[in-house]
N, C-alpha and C positions, 0 to 999 in steps of 0.2 A: 705675596699679596701685592695689592697691584693700585699705582697710587694716578688720580688722576690729577699729572702733571699741567695739565691743556688749562688746569683754573688756577692755579700758581704763576703761571705765568705764560700769556700766548705768547706772546715774542720767541717762547724755544722753536729753534727751528729743528736742535738736533740731539740726539742723546746716545750713548753708551746704555746698556741695559742685560735685563739678561730675562730665559722668557718664563711668566708667572703659571701658566699652565695654557695647554693642549683642549685638543675636541671638535666636534663636530657640532653642525647645525642644519637638518633637513640633507644630512646627507655632507653637505660643504665642510672640509675639514677648516678649524680658525687656527688661530694663537694668540694668547692674550701676552703680553711683554706685562710688567711691575713701574718702569718708571714711564707713564703710558701719558704723551705727546697729542694721540689722536680723538681727536672729538667726534662723538659718532652724529647722526645724523640727527635733532632732536628739539626740542622749542620754539619750535619756530624757523628752526637752524638749519642747514645744509653740514652733512657729514664732512670734515677736513680727505687733502692726496692723503696719503702719506707712503714710504713704504718700508720697509723693513731686510735688512737686508740685502740691500737691493730690491725685490721685490715689491710692484708697486698691489699695491691694497687699499681696500673699500674698512673703516671702522661700524662695528652697528656694534649692540648691544646687546648679549643675547639674554633672552630670557631668562634660561635654565641658575645659570650662574651669576648674573648681574655684572658680570667683566663684563669691558671694552673692547673686542676682537677683532683681528684683521682677519678678514677669508681675502682668498683673491680678486684681484676687480678684470674682469669681463672673460673673456676666454681662459684668462693666465692659470695655471695651479702652482699652488706656494710648494716648499721642498716641503720632508718630513723635520720637524724642530723637534726638540726632547725639553723637557721641563730641566729649570736653570741654566739650558743652553745662555752664552753670552753674544745676543746680535746689534746691532746700528740701529737706530728705529730717524728717521727721515718724515717729515710733514712739507709741502709747499707752502711756505711762508707767505708770500702776496694773494693765493688763493683765503689761508688763515685771517690774513688782515682783510681781507675784501669781506667776508666773510662778521667781521668785528664788527667793523665797518660799519656794517648796515643793523646787526642787533643793537650795539650803542645809541646810534641814531636813531633808531626803532622807541630802544624806551627813552629818550628825549624828545620824541614827539609824542609820548606817549602823556611827559609833566606835563609840556608845554598844551596838549587838550584838556589838564584835566584843573587846569589857572585856567581855563576858560567857563571851568563847572561841568563838565565832562566830564562821564564815566566808562572807563575799559571797555569794550566786547567782544575786540578779537585783535591778532596781530599774524604777519607774515611776514618772516626778515631772507627772505630767499630773493638772491641777484633777478633783475626784470619783475617781480613777485610782491614785492615788500611794500605795504601794507600795515597801519594803524586806525582800527573801526572802532569805533563809538555809540555814543546815544547820550540822549540829556533829555537827564528829568524833570525841568522845566524849558518849556519852550526857548529858542531862544530861536530871536524873525530874522537875524541874519541869514539862517537855513534856507528861508524864504522866496528866495530872489538869488539871479547870476553873481548881482551885482553887491550883497552880502554874507557869498559863501566866497569871492572873492578876499569880499575886508575880514573874514572869519580866519580866514587861508593868511595871507597878509600877518594876524594878531599872532598865530604859530612861528610862521617862518622869524620877526623877531625874536620872541622868545631862543629858537633856538639859532641863529644866529647870535643873542646875546651872552645865552652860555657859555660855545663854542670858541667867542673872543676873549671870556674870562678862564679859559682851555680850566673847568674848573674838573679834580681829580675825580675818574673810578677809581671807585673800593668795594672790595666787600669779605663778608662774613660769617660765617655759621653761627645763627640763632640758636636758640635753647632748646632744639626742635630737629637739632642737625640740619636744615634748609640753609642755603645759602644764598644770602641776599644781595643782589647789589646795586649799590651806593652811587644816584650821581649827585657828590656834593649834597649839600640840602632841599633841595630839588625833589628825587622820589630813590623811591626807594623799594625791590621788589623783589621776591622770589628769581632764581632766574642759575639755568645749566649749561647757559652760551658764553661764550667766548667775545671777549669785551676790547675796548681799547682804555689802553692806559690811562690818557684824559681826553677832554672833550676839547684840547688845540689840535686833535692826531685827525679828527672829520675833516674833510674839506670836496668840495664837492657836493653838501647836503642840499637836494631841492627839491624840493613840493608843490604838483603843480594843482591850479585850484580842485579842493576839498568836491567830494560827489553825494549825495545824500537819497538811498537806495535803503529801499522797506526800513524807513526808520534810523536809520544806521548812519552815522556820519565817516563817510569810507578819506582816510586821507592817506594815497600814496606817496612815495617818497625816493629816493635814490641815495647816497652816498656812496662818497668813497677814504681809504685811507690817503693822511697827508702823505705824500715822496717824505721815507726818511734818508 
């Protein structure tokens, strides 16, 4: 049985486990491990970089089994594994923390936007592309002028920096339907399959350029990093 260990502890870097299953996806061999540190791409977040027994892999979700499986990275090939075989699994922790910081910052910006009366329309937590998009159910005059858009952005920045200064906890739980719900203390709760920092004080360098309005959507681009450990 595979356990998604990346949910339990974003910061777990390596583990000894065993092979849970082997198979192929479109002719490409894969291996799945029981204690799975490897987060696949999904939910607006990129996949982890990782290794199984020293072989660099890319984690993906197998559509048939539902397992997170590891396939060879680039032009390399995986060795032949067997079910039950002991293996060492490791992730690139700096990459994981970069993804987690962007994902958590995105949730925080969503909370700040909701405080402005806006409604989430879309999100993207990829490095270099990170943005949260909203709609405004009621007219917001600030969005009509450059000065007003800067004023609205500054309101978001104030909300975000205040929550980071308070170092509010980031927690999660499964609801009655089995969905994973991520909480930013009292500020925000949402279903989410991504990785997150332990508390908002772990966020650093959160930058929000002046928001843009395109085709009726409020686009808030952003960047963020994980505070040095």
